C-alpha positions as CSV (number, residue, x, y, z in Angstrom):
1,M,0.0,0.0,0.0
2,G,1.5,3.3,-1.0
3,A,4.5,1.8,-2.7
4,G,3.8,3.3,-6.1
5,N,1.9,6.4,-5.0
6,D,3.5,9.2,-3.0
7,H,0.1,10.7,-2.0
8,E,-1.2,7.5,-0.5
9,P,-0.2,6.9,3.2
10,D,1.3,3.5,3.9
11,C,0.2,1.3,6.7
12,H,3.1,2.3,8.9
13,E,2.2,6.0,8.7
14,G,-1.4,5.2,9.7
15,I,-0.2,3.2,12.7
16,A,2.3,5.9,13.8
17,Q,-0.5,8.5,13.6
18,E,-2.9,6.4,15.6
19,S,-0.2,5.7,18.2
20,A,0.6,9.4,18.5
21,I,-3.1,10.2,18.9
22,D,-3.5,7.5,21.6
23,K,-0.7,9.1,23.6
24,L,-2.5,12.5,23.7
25,P,-4.2,13.5,27.0
26,N,-7.9,12.8,26.8
27,R,-8.9,16.5,26.9
28,L,-6.9,17.1,23.7
29,K,-7.8,13.8,22.0
30,Q,-11.6,14.4,22.5
31,S,-11.5,17.8,20.9
32,L,-9.3,16.6,18.0
33,I,-11.4,13.6,17.2
34,L,-14.7,15.6,17.3
35,V,-13.4,18.4,15.0
36,M,-10.8,16.7,12.7
37,Y,-12.2,13.1,12.4
38,R,-15.9,13.5,13.0
39,G,-16.1,16.8,11.1
40,M,-17.9,18.7,13.9
41,K,-17.8,22.5,13.9
42,Y,-16.0,24.0,16.8
43,Q,-19.2,25.3,18.3
44,D,-20.9,21.9,18.1
45,A,-17.9,20.2,19.7
46,A,-17.8,22.8,22.4
47,E,-21.5,22.2,23.2
48,S,-21.0,18.4,23.1
49,L,-18.0,18.7,25.6
50,G,-19.6,21.4,27.7
51,I,-16.7,23.8,27.3
52,P,-16.1,27.2,25.6
53,V,-15.5,27.2,21.9
54,G,-12.1,29.0,22.4
55,T,-11.1,26.0,24.6
56,V,-11.9,23.6,21.8
57,K,-9.9,25.7,19.3
58,S,-6.9,25.8,21.7
59,R,-7.0,22.1,22.4
60,V,-7.2,21.2,18.7
61,H,-4.3,23.5,17.9
62,T,-2.3,22.0,20.8
63,A,-3.1,18.4,19.7
64,V,-2.1,19.1,16.1
65,A,1.2,20.7,17.2
66,R,2.0,17.7,19.4
67,L,1.1,15.2,16.7
68,Q,3.3,17.0,14.2
69,A,6.2,17.0,16.7
70,A,5.8,13.3,17.5
71,L,5.6,12.3,13.9
72,R,8.6,14.5,12.9
73,G,10.5,12.8,15.7
74,R,9.6,9.3,14.4
75,L,10.6,10.3,10.9
76,R,14.0,11.6,12.1
77,N,14.6,8.3,13.9
78,A,13.6,6.2,10.9
79,V,15.9,8.2,8.7
80,A,18.8,7.9,11.2
81,L,18.2,4.1,11.4
82,G,17.9,3.8,7.6
83,T,14.4,2.3,7.7
């Protein structure tokens, strides 16, 4: 999967992403999943979680930043190991 197509994520990327998401604190994970994976609007996610919309935006931003950092770190390690 993904061997001939640079735009198609391979299985390892999906597993790494899921693993990184699982390691997020629940408060960040909940907001991220509702907005980014379930497609909820920030306002709807805020109402669902019972928190202000600004808090949802902040948590999604923080979650995305942490995921980017975690996945960048894994990429650096993979390159250093030659995998």
